ZAGU-622488 format. One record per residue (C-alpha): y, x, z; residue in one letter. Coordinates in steps of 0.2 Angstrom, whole numbers, padded with zeros to 4 digits, always signed. Layout:
YXZA;...
This chain:
-0144+0101+0016M;-0138+0117+0007K;-0146+0133+0014K;-0135+0147+0020S;-0138+0165+0013N;-0149+0170+0028K;-0161+0155+0024D;-0163+0160+0006K;-0176+0172-0002P;-0170+0190+0000P;-0161+0198-0014I;-0156+0216-0018D;-0137+0218-0017R;-0129+0226-0033V;-0113+0237-0033Q;-0109+0234-0051A;-0095+0243-0059A;-0078+0234-0061Y;-0078+0235-0080D;-0096+0231-0083A;-0101+0218-0070G;-0118+0210-0067L;-0131+0209-0081T;-0138+0193-0087S;-0154+0196-0078K;-0146+0199-0062E;-0135+0183-0064V;-0151+0173-0068E;-0160+0180-0052E;-0146+0175-0041R;-0145+0157-0048V;-0163+0154-0046K;-0163+0160-0028K;-0148+0149-0024G;-0134+0163-0022Y;-0121+0153-0031T;-0104+0149-0026N;-0107+0130-0022T;-0102+0122-0006T;-0108+0106+0002E;-0094+0093+0000D;-0093+0082+0016P;-0084+0069+0006N;-0098+0066-0006Q;-0108+0051-0002K;-0125+0044-0009T;-0127+0026-0014I;-0136+0022+0003L;-0122+0031+0012Q;-0109+0020+0003I;-0119+0004+0007L;-0121+0009+0025A;-0103+0013+0028N;-0098-0004+0021N;-0112-0013+0030L;-0112-0006+0047F;-0093-0008+0051T;-0088-0014+0069F;-0083-0031+0062F;-0099-0034+0052N;-0110-0029+0067I;-0101-0042+0077V;-0103-0055+0064L;-0121-0052+0061F;-0125-0051+0079T;-0117-0068+0081I;-0127-0075+0067A;-0143-0068+0075S;-0139-0076+0092I;-0136-0092+0083F;-0153-0091+0074I;-0161-0086+0091G;-0155-0102+0099F;-0160-0113+0084I;-0178-0106+0085I;-0178-0109+0104Y;-0170-0127+0103L;-0183-0132+0090N;-0197-0125+0101A;-0192-0136+0116I;-0190-0151+0105G;-0171-0152+0104R;-0169-0152+0085S;-0155-0166+0087D;-0144-0152+0095I;-0148-0140+0081V;-0143-0153+0068N;-0128-0158+0077A;-0121-0141+0082Y;-0131-0127+0073F;-0131-0133+0055G;-0130-0121+0040F;-0111-0123+0040S;-0111-0112+0055K;-0116-0097+0045F;-0104-0099+0031V;-0093-0086+0039F;-0107-0073+0033L;-0103-0076+0015I;-0086-0067+0015P;-0094-0053+0025A;-0108-0051+0013I;-0096-0052-0002M;-0085-0039+0006N;-0100-0027+0008V;-0106-0030-0010A;-0089-0029-0018M;-0083-0014-0007G;-0099-0004-0010S;-0098-0007-0029F;-0080-0003-0031Q;-0082+0013-0020E;-0096+0019-0030F;-0088+0015-0047Q;-0072+0024-0041S;-0082+0039-0034M;-0090+0041-0051K;-0074+0040-0061T;-0065+0053-0049I;-0080+0064-0049Q;-0079+0065-0068K;-0061+0069-0068L;-0063+0082-0055R;-0076+0091-0066I;-0062+0091-0079V;-0050+0099-0067T;-0062+0110-0058S;-0056+0127-0053T;-0059+0141-0066K;-0063+0159-0063S;-0064+0175-0074K;-0079+0186-0071V;-0085+0202-0080V;-0104+0201-0085R;-0112+0212-0097D;-0096+0221-0099G;-0087+0206-0106K;-0074+0195-0097T;-0078+0176-0098E;-0071+0161-0089S;-0083+0150-0079I;-0082+0136-0066D;-0079+0144-0049A;-0095+0136-0043S;-0105+0147-0056E;-0099+0163-0047I;-0114+0172-0040V;-0116+0185-0026L;-0109+0202-0032D;-0101+0195-0047D;-0086+0205-0053I;-0071+0193-0053V;-0055+0196-0062A;-0039+0190-0053L;-0021+0188-0059S;-0005+0180-0054A;-0006+0161-0052G;-0024+0160-0048E;-0034+0157-0032Q;-0048+0167-0025A;-0063+0156-0024T;-0075+0167-0014A;-0073+0181-0002D;-0069+0196-0013L;-0067+0215-0010I;-0054+0223-0022V;-0062+0237-0033L;-0047+0241-0044S;-0029+0235-0046G;-0016+0229-0034E;-0010+0211-0030V;+0001+0202-0018D;-0008+0188-0009V;-0002+0172-0001D;-0014+0168+0013E;-0004+0153+0020S;-0018+0141+0016M;-0028+0150+0028L;-0016+0156+0041T;-0001+0146+0039G;+0010+0162+0037E;+0019+0162+0021S;+0021+0181+0020D;+0014+0190+0005H;+0001+0203+0009I;-0002+0218-0003K;-0021+0221-0007K;-0027+0237-0015T;-0045+0244-0017A;-0056+0242-0002G;-0046+0227+0005D;-0054+0209+0007T;-0046+0194-0002I;-0052+0178+0007L;-0057+0162-0002S;-0042+0151-0003G;-0029+0164-0005S;-0017+0163-0019S;-0012+0178-0030I;+0007+0179-0032I;+0009+0196-0041V;-0002+0208-0050G;-0020+0209-0056S;-0036+0216-0049A;-0055+0217-0051R;-0065+0212-0036C;-0083+0210-0031R;-0089+0193-0024A;-0095+0198-0006E;-0097+0181+0001K;-0099+0165-0008I;-0101+0146-0005G;-0103+0140+0012D;-0104+0158+0019D;-0086+0162+0015T;-0074+0164+0029Y;-0063+0150+0022A;-0076+0138+0015A;-0072+0124+0027E;-0053+0126+0026L;-0054+0127+0007T;-0064+0110+0006R;-0050+0102+0017K;-0036+0109+0005V;-0045+0103-0010K;-0051+0086-0005N;-0038+0080+0007T;-0019+0081+0007S;-0018+0083+0026G;-0004+0070+0026H;-0006+0056+0040K;-0009+0039+0034S;+0002+0027+0044E;-0008+0013+0036L;-0025+0018+0042M;-0019+0023+0059S;-0010+0007+0062S;-0026-0003+0056I;-0036+0007+0068M;-0024+0003+0083K;-0025-0016+0078I;-0045-0015+0078I;-0045-0007+0096K;-0033-0020+0102V;-0043-0035+0094L;-0059-0028+0101T;-0051-0029+0119M;-0044-0046+0116C;-0061-0052+0109L;-0069-0047+0125C;-0056-0055+0136V;-0057-0072+0125A;-0076-0073+0127I;-0075-0070+0146I;-0061-0082+0148V;-0070-0095+0137S;-0087-0093+0146T;-0080-0093+0164V;-0069-0108+0161T;-0082-0119+0152L;-0095-0115+0165A;-0083-0121+0178I;-0078-0137+0169K;-0096-0141+0165I;-0101-0138+0183S;-0087-0151+0188A;-0088-0164+0174T;-0104-0160+0165G;-0112-0177+0171S;-0098-0187+0161D;-0105-0189+0144P;-0088-0197+0138S;-0081-0179+0139I;-0095-0170+0131W;-0098-0180+0115N;-0111-0191+0123G;-0121-0176+0131L;-0125-0173+0149T;-0123-0155+0153L;-0129-0144+0167S;-0128-0125+0169L;-0147-0126+0172N;-0150-0133+0154D;-0152-0121+0139P;-0143-0134+0128V;-0127-0131+0139T;-0128-0112+0136W;-0131-0114+0118S;-0115-0124+0117L;-0106-0111+0127I;-0113-0097+0116V;-0108-0107+0101L;-0090-0108+0107T;-0090-0089+0111D;-0096-0086+0093G;-0082-0096+0087M;-0070-0084+0095F;-0080-0069+0088G;-0078-0076+0071V;-0060-0082+0073G;-0053-0066+0080M;-0062-0054+0068I;-0051-0050+0052P;-0067-0045+0043S;-0058-0041+0027G;-0043-0032+0033L;-0050-0014+0032V;-0060-0017+0017L;-0047-0026+0007T;-0035-0011+0011T;-0048+0002+0006S;-0054-0007-0010V;-0036-0011-0015A;-0032+0008-0014L;-0048+0013-0023M;-0045+0000-0037V;-0028+0007-0040S;-0034+0025-0040I;-0048+0021-0052A;-0035+0012-0063G;-0024+0027-0063L;-0038+0038-0068T;-0039+0028-0084K;-0020+0033-0087K;-0025+0052-0085K;-0019+0053-0067T;-0030+0060-0053L;-0027+0055-0036V;-0036+0067-0025Q;-0036+0057-0008E;-0037+0039-0005L;-0021+0037+0005Y;-0010+0048-0006S;-0004+0032-0014L;+0002+0026+0003E;+0013+0042+0005N;+0019+0040-0013L;+0024+0022-0010S;+0036+0027+0004R;+0045+0041-0006V;+0063+0039-0008D;+0067+0056-0014V;+0058+0066-0027I;+0061+0084-0031C;+0058+0089-0049L;+0056+0106-0057D;+0065+0107-0073K;+0052+0117-0083T;+0037+0107-0087G;+0044+0091-0079T;+0060+0086-0087L;+0056+0098-0101T;+0039+0098-0109D;+0036+0116-0104G;+0038+0123-0122T;+0053+0134-0127M;+0060+0142-0142S;+0073+0156-0145V;+0089+0149-0151S;+0099+0165-0153E;+0099+0184-0150L;+0115+0193-0145K;+0112+0212-0147K;+0122+0225-0138F;+0111+0239-0145D;+0103+0240-0162D;+0086+0245-0154S;+0085+0229-0144A;+0072+0220-0154E;+0061+0236-0153K;+0062+0236-0134H;+0059+0217-0133I;+0043+0219-0144R;+0037+0233-0132V;+0039+0221-0117L;+0029+0208-0126M;+0015+0220-0130G;+0014+0227-0112A;+0004+0212-0105T;-0007+0198-0112D;-0002+0186-0098E;+0013+0175-0103R;+0023+0160-0096N;+0032+0148-0107A;+0048+0159-0108T;+0038+0175-0113S;+0028+0165-0125E;+0044+0159-0134A;+0050+0177-0135V;+0034+0183-0141F;+0033+0170-0155Q;+0051+0175-0160Y;+0050+0194-0159F;+0031+0198-0159G;+0023+0212-0149A;+0021+0231-0150D;+0007+0238-0140E;+0009+0256-0146S;+0022+0262-0133A;+0019+0275-0119D;+0020+0265-0103I;+0019+0273-0086R;+0021+0258-0075E;+0021+0239-0075M;+0035+0230-0065I;+0028+0212-0061P;+0039+0197-0060F;+0043+0190-0043S;+0053+0176-0037S;+0063+0187-0026A;+0071+0198-0040N;+0070+0186-0055K;+0065+0200-0067Y;+0050+0209-0074S;+0048+0225-0085G;+0040+0242-0088I;+0043+0260-0085V;+0042+0271-0101Y;+0032+0287-0100G;+0049+0296-0100D;+0054+0287-0085G;+0066+0275-0093K;+0066+0257-0085K;+0066+0242-0097L;+0069+0226-0088L;+0070+0207-0094M;+0076+0193-0082G;+0090+0183-0075A;+0107+0190-0080P;+0114+0187-0063E;+0101+0199-0055Y;+0103+0212-0069L;+0121+0213-0071L;+0136+0215-0059P;+0145+0199-0055E;+0162+0205-0063D;+0153+0209-0080D;+0164+0200-0093D;+0149+0198-0104R;+0142+0184-0092L;+0154+0173-0101V;+0141+0171-0115Y;+0128+0165-0102V;+0140+0152-0096T;+0144+0146-0113E;+0126+0144-0118R;+0122+0136-0101A;+0135+0122-0105K;+0124+0118-0120E;+0109+0117-0109G;+0101+0134-0114N;+0096+0147-0103R;+0099+0166-0106V;+0088+0181-0103I;+0096+0198-0101A;+0087+0214-0107V;+0093+0230-0099T;+0087+0249-0102L;+0091+0260-0087D;+0104+0247-0081G;+0113+0246-0098A;+0113+0228-0106L;+0105+0229-0123I;+0103+0210-0127A;+0105+0192-0122F;+0091+0180-0128I;+0096+0162-0128S;+0081+0151-0124I;+0081+0132-0128E;+0070+0120-0117D;+0062+0105-0126H;+0066+0089-0116I;+0052+0077-0114R;+0054+0061-0124E;+0049+0051-0109T;+0060+0060-0097A;+0075+0048-0098A;+0064+0032-0096D;+0055+0039-0081T;+0071+0044-0072L;+0078+0027-0076K;+0063+0020-0067F;+0066+0030-0052F;+0085+0026-0052R;+0082+0007-0053E;+0068+0008-0039N;+0079+0017-0026G;+0072+0034-0028V;+0084+0048-0027T;+0080+0063-0039V;+0084+0081-0035K;+0081+0095-0047V;+0075+0112-0041I;+0074+0126-0053S;+0074+0145-0053G;+0086+0145-0069D;+0104+0146-0071N;+0113+0131-0062P;+0124+0126-0076L;+0109+0126-0088T;+0099+0115-0077V;+0114+0103-0074S;+0116+0100-0092M;+0098+0097-0095I;+0098+0085-0080A;+0113+0076-0087Q;+0105+0074-0104K;+0090+0066-0095C;+0102+0053-0086G;+0100+0060-0068I;+0114+0052-0057V;+0126+0065-0050N;+0118+0079-0061A;+0135+0087-0062D;+0134+0091-0043K;+0125+0108-0044Y;+0123+0124-0034I;+0115+0141-0035S;+0105+0145-0019L;+0105+0164-0024A;+0108+0173-0008G;+0110+0157+0003V;+0101+0160+0020P;+0088+0147+0024L;+0098+0141+0039E;+0112+0135+0028D;+0100+0124+0017I;+0102+0108+0027P;+0121+0108+0025S;+0119+0107+0006V;+0103+0097+0004A;+0111+0080+0003E;+0127+0084-0005E;+0120+0092-0021Y;+0108+0085-0034T;+0104+0101-0044V;+0098+0117-0035F;+0096+0133-0045A;+0091+0150-0042R;+0079+0144-0029V;+0066+0155-0020S;+0049+0148-0014P;+0056+0148+0004E;+0071+0139-0001Q;+0061+0126-0010K;+0052+0123+0006E;+0068+0123+0017A;+0075+0110+0005L;+0060+0098+0008V;+0061+0101+0026K;+0080+0097+0027A;+0078+0081+0017L;+0063+0076+0029Q;+0074+0080+0044A;+0087+0067+0037N;+0072+0054+0037K;+0068+0054+0019H;+0051+0053+0012K;+0050+0067+0000V;+0039+0070-0015A;+0038+0087-0024M;+0032+0092-0041T;+0027+0109-0045G;+0015+0119-0056D;+0017+0137-0050G;+0012+0148-0036V;+0030+0148-0031N;+0029+0130-0028D;+0015+0130-0015I;+0025+0131+0000L;+0036+0116-0005A;+0021+0106-0011L;+0012+0108+0005R;+0027+0103+0015R;+0031+0088+0006S;+0025+0070+0010D;+0018+0069-0007S;+0014+0083-0019S;+0012+0081-0038I;+0006+0094-0051T;-0001+0095-0068F;-0017+0100-0076A;-0010+0115-0084K;-0003+0121-0066A;-0010+0136-0057S;-0026+0133-0048E;-0017+0136-0031A;-0005+0122-0035A;-0018+0110-0040K;-0028+0114-0024S;-0014+0108-0013C;-0008+0093-0023S;-0011+0075-0019D;-0009+0070-0038V;-0014+0079-0054I;-0006+0073-0070L;-0021+0077-0082L;-0012+0076-0098D;+0004+0084-0091N;+0014+0069-0094D;+0027+0067-0081F;+0030+0048-0086S;+0014+0043-0077H;+0023+0045-0061L;+0030+0028-0064K;+0013+0020-0063E;+0008+0031-0048V;+0023+0026-0038V;+0022+0008-0044G;+0004+0006-0039E;+0007+0014-0022G;+0021+0002-0018R;+0011-0013-0025R;-0004-0009-0014V;+0005-0005+0002I;+0018-0018+0001G;+0005-0031-0003N;-0006-0025+0011T;+0007-0029+0023Q;+0007-0047+0017K;-0012-0049+0017T;-0013-0041+0034S;-0002-0054+0042V;-0013-0068+0035L;-0029-0059+0042Y;-0021-0057+0059L;-0013-0074+0060M;-0031-0081+0062K;-0035-0068+0076S;-0019-0071+0086I;-0020-0090+0084A;-0038-0090+0091V;-0034-0078+0105F;-0020-0090+0111I;-0031-0105+0110L;-0043-0096+0122A;-0030-0099+0135F;-0021-0114+0129A;-0036-0125+0128L;-0041-0123+0146I;-0031-0137+0153P;-0040-0150+0142F;-0055-0159+0146S;-0067-0151+0134K;-0058-0134+0135G;-0062-0122+0121Q;-0075-0134+0114M;-0061-0144+0106W;-0061-0130+0092F;-0076-0126+0081S;-0080-0113+0068I;-0078-0126+0054E;-0060-0129+0059N;-0056-0112+0052M;-0065-0112+0035Y;-0051-0120+0025M;-0039-0107+0032L;-0050-0093+0028E;-0055-0098+0011A;-0039-0106+0004A;-0026-0096+0013V;-0033-0080+0019I;-0045-0078+0004G;-0036-0085-0011T;-0018-0082-0004G;-0022-0064+0002G;-0031-0060-0014F;-0017-0066-0026L;-0003-0058-0016L;-0012-0042-0016S;-0012-0041-0035L;+0007-0045-0036E;+0017-0032-0045P;+0029-0024-0033R;+0042-0010-0036R;+0053-0011-0020T;+0051+0004-0009P;+0040+0003+0007V;+0050+0007+0022S;+0049+0004+0041G;+0034+0004+0053S;+0019-0004+0045F;+0013-0009+0063L;+0029-0016+0069K;+0031-0026+0053K;+0014-0034+0052I;+0012-0037+0071V;+0028-0046+0074S;+0025-0057+0059Q;+0007-0060+0063A;+0012-0065+0081I;+0024-0078+0074C;+0011-0084+0061A;-0003-0084+0075G;+0008-0094+0087A;+0012-0107+0073L;-0007-0108+0070G;-0010-0111+0088A;+0003-0125+0089I;-0005-0133+0074A;-0021-0134+0083V;-0014-0140+0100L;-0002-0153+0092L;-0016-0166+0088P;-0024-0163+0105I;-0008-0166+0114L;-0004-0181+0104L;-0021-0188+0109N;-0022-0183+0127A;-0004-0185+0134V;-0002-0203+0129P;-0019-0207+0136K;-0015-0199+0152A;+0001-0209+0153L;-0008-0225+0150G;-0003-0227+0131Y;-0012-0228+0115A;-0015-0211+0108P;-0004-0206+0093V;-0019-0197+0086I;-0035-0206+0088T;-0051-0198+0095D;-0059-0198+0078V;-0044-0190+0069N;-0041-0176+0082V;-0052-0163+0074R;-0048-0167+0056P;-0029-0166+0060M;-0032-0149+0069M;-0040-0142+0052T;-0026-0150+0041V;-0012-0144+0052L;-0020-0126+0054L;-0022-0125+0035S;-0004-0131+0032I;+0002-0118+0045A;-0007-0105+0034G;+0001-0112+0018I;+0018-0111+0027I;+0015-0093+0030V;+0010-0090+0012V;+0025-0100+0007F;+0037-0089+0017S;+0029-0073+0009M;+0033-0080-0008C;+0052-0081-0005I;+0061-0077-0015P;+0051-0086-0028F;+0046-0079-0045N;+0034-0086-0058K;+0019-0076-0051Y;+0022-0081-0033R;+0024-0099-0038A;+0007-0099-0047I;-0001-0090-0032A;+0006-0103-0020L;+0000-0117-0031T;-0017-0110-0032C;-0018-0109-0013V;-0013-0127-0011V;-0026-0132-0025A;-0040-0122-0017V;-0037-0130+0000A;-0036-0148-0008A;-0052-0145-0018T;-0062-0138-0003L;-0056-0152+0008G;-0062-0165-0005L;-0078-0156-0009L;-0085-0156+0009L;-0073-0167+0020P;-0085-0166+0035S;-0084-0147+0036A;-0068-0142+0028Y;-0058-0156+0035I;-0068-0164+0049G;-0073-0148+0057G;-0090-0155+0059S;-0107-0146+0057T;-0116-0149+0041I;-0135-0149+0045G;-0151-0153+0037A;-0149-0171+0043D;-0135-0173+0030M;-0147-0170+0016L;-0159-0184+0022A;-0163-0199+0011F;-0175-0213+0012D;-0188-0210-0002K;-0197-0225+0002A;-0182-0236-0002A;-0181-0227-0019G;-0167-0215-0014Q;-0165-0198-0021T;-0155-0182-0015I;-0140-0189-0023F;-0140-0203-0010D;-0139-0191+0004S;-0123-0191+0015Q;-0119-0173+0009L;-0120-0176-0010V;-0111-0193-0008Q;-0097-0183+0001E;-0096-0171-0013M;-0095-0183-0027F;-0086-0197-0018R;-0075-0189-0006P;-0062-0203-0004M;-0077-0214+0003N;-0080-0201+0017S;-0076-0208+0034P;-0066-0192+0038I;-0054-0195+0023V;-0053-0214+0026R;-0049-0211+0044G;-0035-0199+0040L;-0027-0209+0026V;-0029-0225+0034G;-0018-0221+0049D;+0001-0220+0046M;+0003-0209+0062N;-0006-0195+0054N;+0006-0194+0039Y;+0021-0195+0050I;+0015-0181+0062V;+0011-0171+0046L;+0028-0173+0039R;+0037-0169+0056M;+0026-0153+0057F;+0032-0148+0040L;+0050-0152+0043Y;+0050-0142+0060V;+0038-0128+0056A;+0045-0123+0039I;+0063-0119+0044P;+0059-0112+0061L;+0046-0100+0054F;+0057-0095+0039I;+0072-0091+0051I;+0061-0081+0063I;+0052-0072+0050R;+0068-0066+0041F;+0076-0062+0058T;+0062-0051+0063L;+0061-0042+0046E;+0080-0038+0046S;+0078-0031+0064K;+0063-0020+0059L;+0067-0015+0042D;+0082-0003+0041E;+0083-0005+0022S;+0085-0024+0024D;+0101-0029+0014P;+0106-0042+0027D;+0108-0028+0040R;+0127-0024+0044G;+0133-0041+0037L;+0142-0054+0048N;+0129-0062+0059R;+0135-0080+0057S;+0135-0077+0038Y;+0117-0071+0038V;+0112-0085+0050F;+0120-0098+0038G;+0111-0091+0023K;+0094-0092+0032R;+0098-0110+0039L;+0103-0116+0022I;+0087-0108+0014L;+0076-0116+0027A;+0084-0133+0027S;+0086-0133+0008G;+0067-0130+0005L;+0063-0144+0018V;+0074-0156+0008L;+0065-0152-0008I;+0049-0155+0001L;+0056-0171+0008H;+0060-0176-0010A;+0042-0173-0015L;+0035-0183-0001L;+0047-0197-0006S;+0039-0197-0023I;+0022-0197-0015V;+0028-0212-0005E;+0033-0221-0021V;+0016-0217-0029L;+0006-0222-0014T;+0016-0238-0010N;+0019-0232+0008T;+0038-0233+0008G;+0048-0225+0021S;+0053-0234+0036F;+0072-0235+0032Q;+0070-0241+0014T;+0058-0255+0019E;+0070-0261+0032N;+0086-0259+0023L;+0081-0265+0005L;+0064-0274+0007G;+0049-0272-0004D;+0051-0271-0023G;+0059-0261-0036N;+0075-0259-0027T;+0066-0249-0013A;+0057-0239-0027V;+0074-0235-0035Y;+0081-0230-0018F;+0067-0218-0015N;+0069-0210-0032I;+0088-0209-0030F;+0086-0200-0013Y;+0072-0188-0020A;+0084-0183-0034V;+0098-0180-0022V;+0087-0170-0010Y;+0080-0159-0024T;+0097-0155-0032V;+0105-0151-0015V;+0090-0141-0009G;+0090-0131-0025A;+0109-0128-0022L;+0104-0121-0005G;+0091-0109-0012Y;+0103-0103-0025R;+0116-0100-0011M;+0104-0089-0002W;+0101-0079-0017T;+0118-0077-0024N;+0132-0085-0013P;+0147-0085-0024T;+0164-0093-0019K;+0162-0106-0032R;+0144-0110-0028L;+0148-0111-0010T;+0162-0124-0013T;+0150-0135-0023I;+0137-0133-0010T;+0149-0137+0004F;+0154-0153-0004I;+0136-0158-0008A;+0132-0155+0011G;+0146-0167+0016M;+0139-0180+0003V;+0122-0178+0010L;+0127-0181+0027I;+0135-0197+0022S;+0120-0203+0012L;+0108-0198+0027A;+0119-0209+0039M;+0119-0224+0028A;+0101-0230+0031P;+0101-0226+0049M;+0117-0237+0052T;+0110-0251+0042A;+0093-0253+0051V;+0093-0266+0065E;+0090-0259+0082S;+0076-0271+0086E;+0066-0265+0071E;+0069-0247+0075V;+0061-0249+0092T;+0044-0254+0084Q;+0039-0236+0082S;+0045-0221+0093A;+0036-0210+0081L;+0046-0216+0067M;+0062-0214+0077I;+0058-0196+0080I;+0053-0193+0062D;+0070-0200+0056S;+0079-0189+0069A;+0070-0174+0063V;+0075-0178+0045A;+0093-0180+0050S;+0092-0164+0059A;+0087-0155+0043V;+0102-0163+0034V;+0113-0157+0048L;+0106-0140+0048A;+0109-0139+0029Y;+0128-0144+0032F;+0130-0131+0046I;+0122-0117+0035G;+0133-0121+0020C;+0149-0122+0032S;+0145-0105+0040L;+0143-0097+0022I;+0159-0106+0016F;+0170-0100+0030L;+0163-0082+0029N;+0166-0082+0010I;+0183-0088+0011I;+0188-0076+0025S;+0181-0061+0016T;+0188-0066-0001D;+0171-0067-0009N;+0167-0048-0007K;+0153-0042-0018P;+0142-0036-0004T;+0139-0054+0002L;+0134-0060-0015A;+0120-0047-0018T;+0111-0045-0002S;+0096-0056-0007Q;+0097-0053-0026Q;+0090-0036-0023Q;+0074-0043-0016N;+0070-0053-0032T;
């Protein structure tokens, strides 16, 4: 830990002269003894700290604790001779859940370390600089290299980086970063300037009285430099979710333990219930199975990758942006930028490249050029304007000058007082000339050309106008087009002439750039009344900039602010996201979230785009993580009525969902490019959708149990046989997850289609790779690797290897494929779950998202769109399944009874598949762009579809139909989907006709693509 000054070797203080400074020997002594201006960074982490932070998370502790308890039981059961229980229930597949956890730790640690190294390098490049006097010479050094008693030279736009005592000169200081008060305080010889204060006007030589961690404002300065201070809705929402899940986990474990104990005490002696085992609460085997079930709830309810995925996604984006010369100073700055819908730009340095040139000089006195040269020679400190004037006129340093008049935002001019008392001023014409001066017409004329004009006066008499031309950035128009197309309103805030700024804004393509206003003299309380109405705001003071940001925020806008000067600090700190440039003042860089290292405004496209991509996609992946948690919590209660209770469900039943849907689907969706604005409450959006998804997952697990237990309870043969219950639970749960991913991919594009295909492919591959675990939900133990060596067998003859290379011979796969009921249940689940989930999901989104394009439209029209989308997608799925029936020779019930076996039935199936595909595609097209013509075509197609759907049903003999109640239900569900399609297109058709095809109805979903 870094020592404070009182813990360091003593040193003799030096009162160096302000124009001489410390000697090299005195500086070297202070460096050796540690009296340098370095502070301990609380955000700096070592490799071990990064690894520990990623390893010892709450979720990881729970998961590794569960694994440790499992290992303890394995050791104990083997010790008491119950290796059969170990092989049957505690195989190595029970520990597969640790693989994602370990990968998360490794990947998260590696990415955080890489990101930290990259950002550290860039922070060195943009580190604060200070001017010090040493050995009588002024030199620029890093602020961290200042030593105790150094003489520090301060000037306007800089930031004090140590506690200083003024020795000479006079400055106006802004201490708002320390006190929150924005008043400027004058500091003269003997006064103290605290670290973190910004120099507004003037210059001074000061002595470093306190440095490093001993400064009054060291802690505050660290916070200003390393965090934006903006709240992260994303992280606060995730923390709330973690707290709720922790309580739910405790409840689920208690419920599971108590109910299983009660059931075992009542029916433990019946081996037909407990997989051939006789259980007793006095038997350690019983408690091992109860703990195993409790562990399942721990694994199932923990969204282990949720926090890590979010953090890593942000870090990856930030590290990627650094390669594009953009430094994001705080992890969650990207989140704030993703929500921005208004960006306030400064003209100079943003729309323009910061360079200027003199385009014309209009003299009213022959001595004008001489006086201008005197003004340029009066100081070495120049901004872009004075640099342009200097390059055109040169400088004269020989004049007798009594006093300097520094520039301030309040009076908009600077100047000198000659030795004879004459006052020479240069600044804004509106501030130096009376309003009725006819010569201001010249200012207006130049402003119409996009030029700004500077007036030069001598004792109040105008002696010259200087016309200055800004150079517009080549990338400005393209960048502003990006904002316009992505729903971000651009406001221009400048201290220049309003007409000049307006013309430059129009050249850059800013919408409504002709709506401009000068805020000169406008009181702060009147700012809210003009904030929304105008686009260009000119002659704006620092306080007015802040007031504009506040007014826009009061109207529920998320506001980003760009600025590079001390006069922008108040607005930068007030904004939701602050952006500055590498060339900006140190004070502006200190309080900004994002620094554009090459001063290129066009990089904001990447910054905003990355923020929207990460946060928008995090919402999607969060739903997938929470889907499993909510489903498992529901099952803790929903499984109580059944004989085996919660033991029906195992850890293995979740592996396909976790690997294929959550792992693959979540990863691919998190990488999808996204440009739509992020709006609405993150917590409300993901929780509402996750509850629906979790409920769907719980239903998928309960359905096979119900179809097994209920018929048996009523004295009938089970629809799902005992051996197929667990495999069907796994299959339906995984399909439920795929349905959720499917709904997230709507509206489809090429990337989303590929992502969904990959999810299905991974699920199928895993299911065929290890059917026992990934489909059967059974434990894979050492016994599955056994083989008879005496009989000449090898490891390739073991059950596990045989399953991997010959999955279709697996009893699990044969049992599923060989029972037609499984296929029908699967099909019915798809036909019902897809439309219901899609309709519920879009309804919730519309209610929770104020920017949803469906809000405000006719309810029946919106419902019709959702109904035709959902049913249309099911029809396409039905067409695909019809093709599968043809390829697998299963044949649908209707076609076999109507047309018999043979080619006719095949052709009939293909015909229906084509019809369903075309009609389904029309339904999807109707959802994206329901024009009057398309609506009419779809309405006619719906009527034709109804007729075709009714034909097979009327042709089938009633005695044949009664052979299978399940098939009757299947036919009824398919017919209901067709009917839903017809109702949906009818509702849209009626609304389109009644509204005469208004454009608003045709574009509501097109925006989402």
